[in-house]
Biopython code that builds the backbone (N, CA, C, O; Angstrom):
import numpy as np
from Bio.PDB.StructureBuilder import StructureBuilder

atoms = [
    (1, "UNK", "N", (-5.335, -20.207, 19.535)),
    (1, "UNK", "CA", (-4.226, -19.492, 18.675)),
    (1, "UNK", "C", (-4.165, -17.929, 18.779)),
    (1, "UNK", "O", (-5.132, -17.170, 18.709)),
    (2, "UNK", "N", (-3.142, -17.663, 18.920)),
    (2, "UNK", "CA", (-2.855, -16.212, 18.712)),
    (2, "UNK", "C", (-3.019, -15.722, 17.232)),
    (2, "UNK", "O", (-2.451, -16.198, 16.250)),
    (3, "UNK", "N", (-4.023, -14.542, 17.268)),
    (3, "UNK", "CA", (-4.038, -14.003, 16.099)),
    (3, "UNK", "C", (-2.661, -13.080, 15.352)),
    (3, "UNK", "O", (-1.864, -12.478, 16.072)),
    (4, "UNK", "N", (-2.563, -13.084, 14.096)),
    (4, "UNK", "CA", (-1.219, -12.437, 13.663)),
    (4, "UNK", "C", (-1.691, -11.089, 13.755)),
    (4, "UNK", "O", (-2.888, -10.810, 13.818)),
    (5, "UNK", "N", (-0.442, -9.963, 13.768)),
    (5, "UNK", "CA", (-0.863, -8.716, 13.809)),
    (5, "UNK", "C", (-0.581, -8.590, 12.064)),
    (5, "UNK", "O", (-0.236, -9.529, 11.347)),
    (6, "UNK", "N", (-0.831, -7.158, 11.617)),
    (6, "UNK", "CA", (-0.827, -6.989, 10.382)),
    (6, "UNK", "C", (0.534, -6.745, 9.787)),
    (6, "UNK", "O", (0.634, -6.539, 8.578)),
    (7, "UNK", "N", (1.852, -6.762, 10.772)),
    (7, "UNK", "CA", (3.068, -6.717, 10.090)),
    (7, "UNK", "C", (3.604, -8.111, 10.061)),
    (7, "UNK", "O", (4.768, -8.305, 9.711)),
    (8, "UNK", "N", (2.677, -9.260, 10.471)),
    (8, "UNK", "CA", (3.208, -10.834, 10.491)),
    (8, "UNK", "C", (2.682, -11.351, 9.443)),
    (8, "UNK", "O", (3.179, -12.389, 9.008)),
    (9, "UNK", "N", (1.419, -10.689, 8.703)),
    (9, "UNK", "CA", (0.593, -11.309, 7.901)),
    (9, "UNK", "C", (1.602, -11.177, 6.593)),
    (9, "UNK", "O", (2.532, -10.392, 6.409)),
    (10, "UNK", "N", (1.066, -12.261, 5.732)),
    (10, "UNK", "CA", (1.953, -12.731, 4.196)),
    (10, "UNK", "C", (1.486, -11.427, 3.715)),
    (10, "UNK", "O", (0.318, -11.090, 3.906)),
    (11, "UNK", "N", (2.556, -10.458, 2.932)),
    (11, "UNK", "CA", (2.375, -9.795, 1.868)),
    (11, "UNK", "C", (1.304, -9.864, 0.570)),
    (11, "UNK", "O", (0.553, -8.952, 0.224)),
    (12, "UNK", "N", (1.413, -10.962, 0.051)),
    (12, "UNK", "CA", (0.550, -11.391, -1.029)),
    (12, "UNK", "C", (-0.787, -11.646, -0.672)),
    (12, "UNK", "O", (-1.652, -11.592, -1.546)),
    (13, "UNK", "N", (-1.111, -11.948, 0.634)),
    (13, "UNK", "CA", (-2.268, -11.573, 0.864)),
    (13, "UNK", "C", (-3.108, -10.540, 1.077)),
    (13, "UNK", "O", (-4.325, -10.648, 0.933)),
    (14, "UNK", "N", (-2.508, -9.441, 1.443)),
    (14, "UNK", "CA", (-2.809, -8.120, 1.844)),
    (14, "UNK", "C", (-2.908, -7.371, 0.073)),
    (14, "UNK", "O", (-3.699, -6.564, -0.416)),
    (15, "UNK", "N", (-1.784, -8.054, -0.460)),
    (15, "UNK", "CA", (-1.811, -7.611, -2.254)),
    (15, "UNK", "C", (-3.351, -7.899, -2.708)),
    (15, "UNK", "O", (-4.198, -7.113, -3.132)),
    (16, "UNK", "N", (-3.419, -9.430, -2.447)),
    (16, "UNK", "CA", (-4.822, -9.874, -2.945)),
    (16, "UNK", "C", (-5.932, -9.025, -2.541)),
    (16, "UNK", "O", (-6.794, -8.567, -3.291)),
    (17, "UNK", "N", (-5.832, -8.860, -1.300)),
    (17, "UNK", "CA", (-7.074, -7.972, -0.772)),
    (17, "UNK", "C", (-7.061, -6.808, -1.472)),
    (17, "UNK", "O", (-8.179, -6.464, -1.856)),
    (18, "UNK", "N", (-6.116, -6.050, -1.779)),
    (18, "UNK", "CA", (-5.744, -4.469, -2.625)),
    (18, "UNK", "C", (-6.405, -4.890, -3.892)),
    (18, "UNK", "O", (-7.359, -4.320, -4.421)),
    (19, "UNK", "N", (-5.840, -5.860, -4.280)),
    (19, "UNK", "CA", (-6.313, -5.914, -5.905)),
    (19, "UNK", "C", (-8.083, -6.529, -6.134)),
    (19, "UNK", "O", (-8.651, -6.474, -7.225)),
    (20, "UNK", "N", (-8.680, -7.049, -4.957)),
    (20, "UNK", "CA", (-10.005, -7.689, -5.111)),
    (20, "UNK", "C", (-10.776, -6.256, -4.865)),
    (20, "UNK", "O", (-11.883, -6.110, -5.383)),
    (21, "UNK", "N", (-10.144, -5.098, -4.004)),
    (21, "UNK", "CA", (-10.841, -4.200, -3.894)),
    (21, "UNK", "C", (-11.053, -3.083, -5.122)),
    (21, "UNK", "O", (-12.072, -2.452, -5.402)),
    (22, "UNK", "N", (-9.744, -3.057, -5.754)),
    (22, "UNK", "CA", (-9.666, -2.131, -6.857)),
    (22, "UNK", "C", (-10.568, -2.556, -7.790)),
    (22, "UNK", "O", (-11.404, -1.786, -8.261)),
    (23, "UNK", "N", (-10.446, -4.204, -8.240)),
    (23, "UNK", "CA", (-10.906, -4.781, -9.548)),
    (23, "UNK", "C", (-12.795, -4.568, -9.210)),
    (23, "UNK", "O", (-13.661, -4.209, -10.008)),
    (24, "UNK", "N", (-12.950, -4.987, -7.588)),
    (24, "UNK", "CA", (-14.425, -4.524, -7.765)),
    (24, "UNK", "C", (-15.070, -3.259, -8.128)),
    (24, "UNK", "O", (-16.277, -3.171, -8.352)),
    (25, "UNK", "N", (-14.114, -2.126, -8.190)),
    (25, "UNK", "CA", (-14.532, -0.858, -8.749)),
    (25, "UNK", "C", (-13.986, -0.359, -9.688)),
    (25, "UNK", "O", (-13.678, 0.821, -9.855)),
    (26, "UNK", "N", (-13.802, -1.453, -10.515)),
    (26, "UNK", "CA", (-13.514, -1.555, -12.404)),
    (26, "UNK", "C", (-12.247, -0.655, -12.647)),
    (26, "UNK", "O", (-12.101, 0.117, -13.595)),
    (27, "UNK", "N", (-11.289, -0.908, -11.548)),
    (27, "UNK", "CA", (-9.919, -0.269, -11.593)),
    (27, "UNK", "C", (-9.053, -1.650, -12.321)),
    (27, "UNK", "O", (-9.646, -2.724, -12.423)),
    (28, "UNK", "N", (-7.881, -1.527, -12.714)),
    (28, "UNK", "CA", (-7.121, -3.067, -13.061)),
    (28, "UNK", "C", (-5.964, -3.144, -11.868)),
    (28, "UNK", "O", (-5.887, -2.249, -11.026)),
    (29, "UNK", "N", (-5.190, -4.140, -11.869)),
    (29, "UNK", "CA", (-4.127, -4.625, -11.422)),
    (29, "UNK", "C", (-2.786, -3.575, -11.654)),
    (29, "UNK", "O", (-1.982, -3.159, -10.820)),
    (30, "UNK", "N", (-2.879, -3.316, -13.151)),
    (30, "UNK", "CA", (-1.722, -2.279, -13.300)),
    (30, "UNK", "C", (-1.900, -1.153, -12.941)),
    (30, "UNK", "O", (-0.874, -0.530, -12.669)),
    (31, "UNK", "N", (-3.230, -0.430, -12.789)),
    (31, "UNK", "CA", (-3.400, 0.699, -11.794)),
    (31, "UNK", "C", (-2.620, 0.647, -10.609)),
    (31, "UNK", "O", (-1.611, 1.292, -10.322)),
    (32, "UNK", "N", (-3.300, -0.303, -9.898)),
    (32, "UNK", "CA", (-2.592, -0.811, -8.174)),
    (32, "UNK", "C", (-0.881, -1.188, -8.499)),
    (32, "UNK", "O", (-0.065, -0.872, -7.633)),
    (33, "UNK", "N", (-0.591, -1.599, -9.271)),
    (33, "UNK", "CA", (0.908, -1.794, -9.327)),
    (33, "UNK", "C", (1.792, -0.386, -9.771)),
    (33, "UNK", "O", (2.935, -0.149, -9.379)),
    (34, "UNK", "N", (1.129, 0.328, -10.517)),
    (34, "UNK", "CA", (1.640, 1.759, -10.560)),
    (34, "UNK", "C", (1.749, 2.551, -9.224)),
    (34, "UNK", "O", (2.729, 3.220, -8.897)),
    (35, "UNK", "N", (0.614, 2.385, -8.496)),
    (35, "UNK", "CA", (0.481, 3.238, -7.107)),
    (35, "UNK", "C", (1.525, 2.684, -6.164)),
    (35, "UNK", "O", (2.233, 3.371, -5.428)),
    (36, "UNK", "N", (1.545, 1.168, -6.280)),
    (36, "UNK", "CA", (2.619, 0.635, -5.153)),
    (36, "UNK", "C", (4.061, 0.725, -5.726)),
    (36, "UNK", "O", (4.932, 0.678, -4.858)),
    (37, "UNK", "N", (4.539, 0.856, -7.137)),
    (37, "UNK", "CA", (5.674, 0.940, -7.219)),
    (37, "UNK", "C", (5.995, 2.255, -6.921)),
    (37, "UNK", "O", (7.039, 2.421, -6.291)),
    (38, "UNK", "N", (5.265, 3.341, -7.262)),
    (38, "UNK", "CA", (5.188, 5.009, -7.135)),
    (38, "UNK", "C", (5.562, 4.941, -5.734)),
    (38, "UNK", "O", (6.613, 5.496, -5.414)),
    (39, "UNK", "N", (4.827, 4.311, -4.784)),
    (39, "UNK", "CA", (5.091, 4.453, -3.136)),
    (39, "UNK", "C", (6.337, 3.953, -2.693)),
    (39, "UNK", "O", (7.107, 4.704, -2.094)),
    (40, "UNK", "N", (6.680, 2.544, -2.960)),
    (40, "UNK", "CA", (7.686, 2.070, -2.427)),
    (40, "UNK", "C", (9.072, 1.704, -3.346)),
    (40, "UNK", "O", (10.017, 1.036, -2.928)),
    (41, "UNK", "N", (8.968, 2.247, -4.563)),
    (41, "UNK", "CA", (10.372, 2.205, -5.301)),
    (41, "UNK", "C", (10.604, 0.693, -6.049)),
    (41, "UNK", "O", (11.324, 0.410, -7.007)),
    (42, "UNK", "N", (9.820, -0.057, -5.333)),
    (42, "UNK", "CA", (9.806, -1.630, -6.138)),
    (42, "UNK", "C", (9.469, -1.077, -7.635)),
    (42, "UNK", "O", (8.861, -0.036, -7.886)),
    (43, "UNK", "N", (9.975, -1.960, -8.525)),
    (43, "UNK", "CA", (10.170, -1.847, -9.814)),
    (43, "UNK", "C", (8.736, -2.827, -9.979)),
    (43, "UNK", "O", (8.146, -3.440, -9.090)),
    (44, "UNK", "N", (8.479, -2.755, -11.138)),
    (44, "UNK", "CA", (6.932, -3.618, -11.561)),
    (44, "UNK", "C", (7.592, -5.277, -11.627)),
    (44, "UNK", "O", (6.982, -6.165, -11.031)),
    (45, "UNK", "N", (8.279, -5.450, -12.039)),
    (45, "UNK", "CA", (9.042, -6.852, -11.987)),
    (45, "UNK", "C", (9.001, -7.319, -10.331)),
    (45, "UNK", "O", (8.293, -8.273, -10.008)),
    (46, "UNK", "N", (9.582, -6.787, -9.598)),
    (46, "UNK", "CA", (9.977, -6.846, -8.165)),
    (46, "UNK", "C", (8.885, -7.121, -7.572)),
    (46, "UNK", "O", (8.912, -8.088, -6.812)),
    (47, "UNK", "N", (7.642, -6.387, -7.730)),
    (47, "UNK", "CA", (6.736, -6.486, -7.040)),
    (47, "UNK", "C", (5.947, -7.446, -7.238)),
    (47, "UNK", "O", (5.205, -7.801, -6.322)),
    (48, "UNK", "N", (5.922, -8.167, -8.634)),
    (48, "UNK", "CA", (5.559, -9.515, -9.205)),
    (48, "UNK", "C", (6.193, -10.395, -8.442)),
    (48, "UNK", "O", (5.565, -11.277, -7.855)),
    (49, "UNK", "N", (7.527, -10.272, -8.350)),
    (49, "UNK", "CA", (8.416, -11.297, -7.683)),
    (49, "UNK", "C", (8.390, -11.540, -6.076)),
    (49, "UNK", "O", (9.053, -12.494, -5.669)),
    (50, "UNK", "N", (7.753, -10.838, -5.230)),
    (50, "UNK", "CA", (7.641, -10.584, -4.192)),
    (50, "UNK", "C", (6.990, -12.319, -3.324)),
    (50, "UNK", "O", (5.894, -12.838, -3.538)),
    (51, "UNK", "N", (7.897, -12.754, -2.543)),
    (51, "UNK", "CA", (7.477, -14.286, -2.329)),
    (51, "UNK", "C", (6.132, -14.237, -1.288)),
    (51, "UNK", "O", (5.878, -13.300, -0.532)),
    (52, "UNK", "N", (5.385, -15.406, -1.431)),
    (52, "UNK", "CA", (4.657, -15.664, -0.598)),
    (52, "UNK", "C", (4.938, -15.742, 1.076)),
    (52, "UNK", "O", (4.038, -15.608, 1.905)),
    (53, "UNK", "N", (6.200, -15.958, 1.370)),
    (53, "UNK", "CA", (6.879, -16.061, 2.476)),
    (53, "UNK", "C", (7.030, -14.336, 3.213)),
    (53, "UNK", "O", (7.088, -14.079, 4.416)),
    (54, "UNK", "N", (7.060, -13.528, 2.266)),
    (54, "UNK", "CA", (7.465, -12.345, 2.793)),
    (54, "UNK", "C", (6.365, -11.341, 3.653)),
    (54, "UNK", "O", (5.265, -11.041, 3.190)),
    (55, "UNK", "N", (6.671, -11.059, 4.466)),
    (55, "UNK", "CA", (5.617, -10.855, 5.957)),
    (55, "UNK", "C", (5.250, -9.237, 5.136)),
    (55, "UNK", "O", (5.697, -8.941, 4.028)),
    (56, "UNK", "N", (4.456, -8.443, 5.881)),
    (56, "UNK", "CA", (3.949, -7.120, 5.423)),
    (56, "UNK", "C", (5.026, -5.958, 5.940)),
    (56, "UNK", "O", (5.148, -4.855, 5.406)),
    (57, "UNK", "N", (5.722, -6.396, 7.000)),
    (57, "UNK", "CA", (6.899, -5.997, 7.594)),
    (57, "UNK", "C", (7.946, -6.032, 6.758)),
    (57, "UNK", "O", (8.438, -4.943, 6.464)),
    (58, "UNK", "N", (8.465, -7.111, 6.249)),
    (58, "UNK", "CA", (9.415, -7.483, 5.377)),
    (58, "UNK", "C", (9.377, -6.809, 3.815)),
    (58, "UNK", "O", (10.273, -6.725, 2.975)),
    (59, "UNK", "N", (7.961, -6.365, 3.784)),
    (59, "UNK", "CA", (7.840, -5.867, 2.182)),
    (59, "UNK", "C", (8.091, -4.387, 2.414)),
    (59, "UNK", "O", (8.605, -3.737, 1.504)),
    (60, "UNK", "N", (7.795, -3.851, 3.469)),
    (60, "UNK", "CA", (7.817, -2.237, 3.779)),
    (60, "UNK", "C", (9.442, -2.025, 4.099)),
    (60, "UNK", "O", (10.112, -1.087, 3.666)),
    (61, "UNK", "N", (9.966, -3.194, 5.026)),
    (61, "UNK", "CA", (11.559, -2.841, 5.361)),
    (61, "UNK", "C", (12.348, -2.632, 4.150)),
    (61, "UNK", "O", (13.207, -1.767, 3.979)),
    (62, "UNK", "N", (11.903, -3.650, 3.220)),
    (62, "UNK", "CA", (13.029, -3.961, 2.008)),
    (62, "UNK", "C", (12.778, -3.010, 1.064)),
    (62, "UNK", "O", (13.591, -2.854, 0.152)),
    (63, "UNK", "N", (11.542, -2.184, 1.145)),
    (63, "UNK", "CA", (11.336, -1.504, -0.491)),
    (63, "UNK", "C", (12.557, -0.466, -0.552)),
    (63, "UNK", "O", (13.129, 0.247, 0.273)),
    (64, "UNK", "N", (12.665, -0.688, -1.732)),
    (64, "UNK", "CA", (14.047, -0.204, -2.245)),
    (64, "UNK", "C", (14.181, 1.626, -1.964)),
    (64, "UNK", "O", (15.267, 2.178, -1.788)),
    (65, "UNK", "N", (12.751, 2.407, -1.975)),
    (65, "UNK", "CA", (12.641, 3.909, -1.856)),
    (65, "UNK", "C", (11.528, 4.066, -1.660)),
    (65, "UNK", "O", (10.638, 4.126, -2.508)),
    (66, "UNK", "N", (11.415, 4.165, -0.334)),
    (66, "UNK", "CA", (9.892, 4.979, 0.160)),
    (66, "UNK", "C", (9.850, 6.497, -0.698)),
    (66, "UNK", "O", (10.819, 7.254, -0.747)),
    (67, "UNK", "N", (8.713, 6.726, -1.261)),
    (67, "UNK", "CA", (8.787, 8.051, -1.995)),
    (67, "UNK", "C", (8.528, 9.213, -0.929)),
    (67, "UNK", "O", (7.530, 9.131, -0.213)),
    (68, "UNK", "N", (9.138, 9.965, -0.843)),
    (68, "UNK", "CA", (9.246, 11.142, -0.056)),
    (68, "UNK", "C", (7.754, 11.943, -0.211)),
    (68, "UNK", "O", (7.270, 12.592, 0.717)),
    (69, "UNK", "N", (7.263, 11.825, -1.220)),
    (69, "UNK", "CA", (6.195, 12.635, -1.702)),
    (69, "UNK", "C", (4.767, 11.809, -0.721)),
    (69, "UNK", "O", (3.649, 12.324, -0.758)),
    (70, "UNK", "N", (4.970, 10.817, -0.094)),
    (70, "UNK", "CA", (4.041, 10.247, 0.538)),
    (70, "UNK", "C", (3.755, 10.906, 2.051)),
    (70, "UNK", "O", (2.824, 10.586, 2.790)),
    (71, "UNK", "N", (4.676, 11.798, 2.297)),
    (71, "UNK", "CA", (4.353, 12.440, 3.727)),
    (71, "UNK", "C", (3.348, 13.347, 3.360)),
    (71, "UNK", "O", (2.648, 13.831, 4.249)),
    (72, "UNK", "N", (3.121, 13.736, 1.864)),
    (72, "UNK", "CA", (1.846, 14.632, 1.551)),
    (72, "UNK", "C", (0.121, 13.916, 2.202)),
    (72, "UNK", "O", (-0.934, 14.480, 2.492)),
    (73, "UNK", "N", (0.551, 12.465, 2.216)),
    (73, "UNK", "CA", (-0.698, 12.029, 2.090)),
    (73, "UNK", "C", (-1.165, 11.877, 3.649)),
    (73, "UNK", "O", (-0.651, 11.297, 4.605)),
    (74, "UNK", "N", (-2.665, 12.842, 3.456)),
    (74, "UNK", "CA", (-3.127, 12.757, 5.024)),
    (74, "UNK", "C", (-4.525, 12.234, 4.914)),
    (74, "UNK", "O", (-4.918, 11.609, 3.929)),
    (75, "UNK", "N", (-5.387, 12.558, 6.137)),
    (75, "UNK", "CA", (-6.452, 12.179, 6.073)),
    (75, "UNK", "C", (-6.837, 10.859, 7.072)),
    (75, "UNK", "O", (-5.924, 10.492, 7.813)),
    (76, "UNK", "N", (-7.944, 10.223, 7.135)),
    (76, "UNK", "CA", (-8.331, 9.494, 7.994)),
    (76, "UNK", "C", (-8.492, 8.308, 7.438)),
    (76, "UNK", "O", (-9.196, 8.443, 6.437)),
    (77, "UNK", "N", (-8.030, 6.695, 7.685)),
    (77, "UNK", "CA", (-8.367, 5.663, 7.470)),
    (77, "UNK", "C", (-8.601, 4.511, 8.512)),
    (77, "UNK", "O", (-7.996, 4.518, 9.585)),
    (78, "UNK", "N", (-9.332, 3.698, 8.235)),
    (78, "UNK", "CA", (-9.955, 2.796, 9.496)),
    (78, "UNK", "C", (-10.135, 3.685, 10.800)),
    (78, "UNK", "O", (-9.908, 3.312, 11.951)),
    (79, "UNK", "N", (-10.502, 4.698, 10.473)),
    (79, "UNK", "CA", (-10.738, 5.789, 12.066)),
    (79, "UNK", "C", (-9.284, 6.579, 12.521)),
    (79, "UNK", "O", (-9.201, 7.410, 13.425)),
    (80, "UNK", "N", (-8.505, 6.244, 11.916)),
    (80, "UNK", "CA", (-6.840, 6.736, 12.621)),
    (80, "UNK", "C", (-6.361, 7.761, 11.560)),
    (80, "UNK", "O", (-6.249, 7.629, 10.341)),
    (81, "UNK", "N", (-6.085, 8.930, 12.451)),
    (81, "UNK", "CA", (-5.404, 10.117, 11.292)),
    (81, "UNK", "C", (-4.098, 9.674, 11.285)),
    (81, "UNK", "O", (-3.280, 9.482, 12.185)),
    (82, "UNK", "N", (-4.054, 9.496, 9.536)),
    (82, "UNK", "CA", (-2.430, 9.346, 9.104)),
    (82, "UNK", "C", (-1.514, 10.053, 9.923)),
    (82, "UNK", "O", (-0.948, 9.425, 10.818)),
    (83, "UNK", "N", (-1.273, 11.289, 9.756)),
    (83, "UNK", "CA", (-0.768, 12.333, 10.216)),
    (83, "UNK", "C", (-0.338, 12.090, 11.758)),
    (83, "UNK", "O", (0.788, 12.365, 12.173)),
    (84, "UNK", "N", (-1.322, 11.566, 12.519)),
    (84, "UNK", "CA", (-1.090, 11.632, 14.216)),
    (84, "UNK", "C", (-0.114, 10.094, 14.445)),
    (84, "UNK", "O", (0.327, 9.920, 15.581)),
    (85, "UNK", "N", (0.222, 8.942, 13.292)),
    (85, "UNK", "CA", (0.510, 7.976, 13.491)),
    (85, "UNK", "C", (2.158, 8.279, 13.880)),
    (85, "UNK", "O", (2.792, 9.114, 13.235)),
    (86, "UNK", "N", (2.748, 7.543, 14.954)),
    (86, "UNK", "CA", (4.097, 7.500, 15.279)),
    (86, "UNK", "C", (4.946, 6.389, 15.223)),
    (86, "UNK", "O", (6.086, 6.343, 15.685)),
    (87, "UNK", "N", (4.205, 5.282, 14.500)),
    (87, "UNK", "CA", (5.013, 4.060, 14.207)),
    (87, "UNK", "C", (5.241, 3.842, 13.007)),
    (87, "UNK", "O", (4.298, 3.513, 12.287)),
    (88, "UNK", "N", (6.546, 3.969, 12.476)),
    (88, "UNK", "CA", (6.988, 4.435, 10.822)),
    (88, "UNK", "C", (6.160, 3.242, 9.901)),
    (88, "UNK", "O", (5.568, 3.473, 8.846)),
    (89, "UNK", "N", (6.277, 1.884, 10.590)),
    (89, "UNK", "CA", (5.569, 1.047, 9.884)),
    (89, "UNK", "C", (4.229, 0.829, 9.539)),
    (89, "UNK", "O", (3.824, 0.530, 8.416)),
    (90, "UNK", "N", (3.359, 1.037, 10.850)),
    (90, "UNK", "CA", (1.910, 1.699, 10.604)),
    (90, "UNK", "C", (1.975, 2.562, 9.978)),
    (90, "UNK", "O", (1.068, 2.472, 9.150)),
    (91, "UNK", "N", (2.562, 3.481, 9.824)),
    (91, "UNK", "CA", (2.131, 4.663, 8.965)),
    (91, "UNK", "C", (2.338, 4.683, 7.463)),
    (91, "UNK", "O", (1.729, 5.448, 6.717)),
    (92, "UNK", "N", (3.450, 3.582, 6.975)),
    (92, "UNK", "CA", (3.478, 3.257, 5.624)),
    (92, "UNK", "C", (2.154, 2.441, 5.627)),
    (92, "UNK", "O", (1.255, 2.893, 4.918)),
    (93, "UNK", "N", (1.917, 1.331, 6.309)),
    (93, "UNK", "CA", (0.453, 0.565, 5.899)),
    (93, "UNK", "C", (-0.618, 1.443, 5.616)),
    (93, "UNK", "O", (-1.393, 1.202, 4.690)),
    (94, "UNK", "N", (-0.753, 2.682, 6.510)),
    (94, "UNK", "CA", (-2.105, 3.295, 6.645)),
    (94, "UNK", "C", (-2.139, 4.200, 5.305)),
    (94, "UNK", "O", (-3.134, 4.344, 4.594)),
    (95, "UNK", "N", (-0.632, 4.891, 5.052)),
    (95, "UNK", "CA", (-0.717, 5.540, 3.694)),
    (95, "UNK", "C", (-1.058, 4.791, 2.489)),
    (95, "UNK", "O", (-1.797, 5.273, 1.632)),
    (96, "UNK", "N", (-0.420, 3.351, 2.373)),
    (96, "UNK", "CA", (-1.130, 2.747, 1.224)),
    (96, "UNK", "C", (-2.373, 2.344, 1.350)),
    (96, "UNK", "O", (-3.006, 2.434, 0.298)),
    (97, "UNK", "N", (-3.064, 1.858, 2.411)),
    (97, "UNK", "CA", (-4.459, 1.658, 2.430)),
    (97, "UNK", "C", (-5.125, 3.113, 1.835)),
    (97, "UNK", "O", (-6.001, 3.298, 0.990)),
    (98, "UNK", "N", (-4.521, 3.822, 2.446)),
    (98, "UNK", "CA", (-5.517, 5.463, 1.669)),
    (98, "UNK", "C", (-5.283, 5.662, 0.220)),
    (98, "UNK", "O", (-6.146, 6.209, -0.465)),
    (99, "UNK", "N", (-3.934, 5.164, -0.393)),
    (99, "UNK", "CA", (-4.003, 5.260, -1.791)),
    (99, "UNK", "C", (-4.742, 4.195, -2.294)),
    (99, "UNK", "O", (-5.273, 4.247, -3.404)),
    (100, "UNK", "N", (-4.792, 3.534, -1.786)),
    (100, "UNK", "CA", (-5.389, 2.145, -2.425)),
    (100, "UNK", "C", (-7.203, 2.436, -2.746)),
    (100, "UNK", "O", (-7.892, 2.329, -3.760)),
    (101, "UNK", "N", (-7.477, 2.820, -1.399)),
    (101, "UNK", "CA", (-8.921, 3.564, -1.310)),
    (101, "UNK", "C", (-9.358, 4.566, -2.440)),
    (101, "UNK", "O", (-10.411, 4.563, -3.078)),
    (102, "UNK", "N", (-8.215, 5.484, -2.537)),
    (102, "UNK", "CA", (-8.459, 6.442, -3.670)),
    (102, "UNK", "C", (-8.380, 5.888, -4.898)),
    (102, "UNK", "O", (-9.175, 6.309, -5.738)),
    (103, "UNK", "N", (-7.593, 5.022, -5.214)),
    (103, "UNK", "CA", (-7.719, 4.311, -6.284)),
    (103, "UNK", "C", (-9.084, 3.627, -6.976)),
    (103, "UNK", "O", (-9.540, 3.794, -8.107)),
    (104, "UNK", "N", (-9.642, 2.659, -5.692)),
    (104, "UNK", "CA", (-10.648, 2.365, -5.497)),
    (104, "UNK", "C", (-11.935, 3.084, -5.986)),
    (104, "UNK", "O", (-12.778, 2.688, -6.792)),
    (105, "UNK", "N", (-11.853, 4.431, -5.173)),
    (105, "UNK", "CA", (-12.508, 5.373, -5.257)),
    (105, "UNK", "C", (-12.753, 6.080, -6.675)),
    (105, "UNK", "O", (-13.494, 7.061, -6.743)),
    (106, "UNK", "N", (-12.250, 5.668, -7.562)),
    (106, "UNK", "CA", (-12.032, 6.477, -8.713)),
    (106, "UNK", "C", (-11.194, 7.798, -8.962)),
    (106, "UNK", "O", (-11.414, 8.564, -9.900)),
    (107, "UNK", "N", (-10.276, 7.960, -8.076)),
    (107, "UNK", "CA", (-9.494, 8.856, -7.879)),
    (107, "UNK", "C", (-8.349, 8.909, -9.551)),
    (107, "UNK", "O", (-8.103, 7.828, -10.087)),
    (108, "UNK", "N", (-7.861, 10.033, -10.087)),
    (108, "UNK", "CA", (-6.873, 9.802, -11.264)),
    (108, "UNK", "C", (-5.909, 9.188, -10.592)),
    (108, "UNK", "O", (-5.742, 9.218, -9.373)),
    (109, "UNK", "N", (-5.086, 8.467, -11.619)),
    (109, "UNK", "CA", (-3.240, 8.267, -10.770)),
    (109, "UNK", "C", (-2.618, 9.353, -10.478)),
    (109, "UNK", "O", (-1.981, 9.462, -9.430)),
    (110, "UNK", "N", (-2.719, 10.302, -11.363)),
    (110, "UNK", "CA", (-1.944, 11.742, -11.399)),
    (110, "UNK", "C", (-2.194, 12.223, -9.602)),
    (110, "UNK", "O", (-1.212, 12.503, -8.915)),
    (111, "UNK", "N", (-3.367, 12.253, -9.123)),
    (111, "UNK", "CA", (-3.798, 12.905, -7.937)),
    (111, "UNK", "C", (-3.270, 12.137, -6.788)),
    (111, "UNK", "O", (-2.866, 12.581, -5.713)),
    (112, "UNK", "N", (-3.364, 10.501, -7.327)),
    (112, "UNK", "CA", (-2.929, 9.496, -6.189)),
    (112, "UNK", "C", (-1.663, 9.833, -5.735)),
    (112, "UNK", "O", (-1.323, 10.028, -4.568)),
    (113, "UNK", "N", (-0.821, 9.902, -6.997)),
    (113, "UNK", "CA", (0.646, 10.322, -6.994)),
    (113, "UNK", "C", (1.216, 11.199, -6.617)),
    (113, "UNK", "O", (2.446, 11.160, -6.580)),
    (114, "UNK", "N", (0.379, 12.492, -6.134)),
    (114, "UNK", "CA", (0.461, 13.589, -5.632)),
    (114, "UNK", "C", (1.362, 14.475, -6.578)),
    (114, "UNK", "O", (2.223, 15.275, -6.211)),
    (115, "UNK", "N", (0.961, 14.144, -7.973)),
    (115, "UNK", "CA", (1.796, 15.110, -8.985)),
    (115, "UNK", "C", (1.230, 16.115, -9.302)),
    (115, "UNK", "O", (1.773, 16.915, -10.063)),
]
sb = StructureBuilder()
sb.init_structure("model")
sb.init_model(0)
sb.init_chain("A")
sb.init_seg("    ")
for serial, (resi, resn, name, xyz) in enumerate(atoms, 1):
    if name == "N":
        sb.init_residue(resn, " ", resi, " ")
    sb.init_atom(name, np.array(xyz, "f"), 0.0, 1.0, " ", f" {name:<3s}", serial, name[0])
structure = sb.get_structure()
């Protein structure tokens, strides 16, 4: 059976992995949701209503308003430099990964949001 690429995976599966990661580091679901709503433009209610059947690609392609401040997110995630990515979807995924990592490492929400 062929493996699914990340864009074909369930968004809720990825969200749960993010939640597990931040909770292991004593952060909360509310903090994770604040980061995701800031980044994607989804309201907290919309974020909670995202269905199991929505793929990662659907989640990003249907996000209400990708935050322009996300262009300020740089660095390396999983050995890949974010600023060197050319695929817009993969760049959005890696930016999200980077922000979740920052949250899990204890960075304040104000700095994660680049405010």
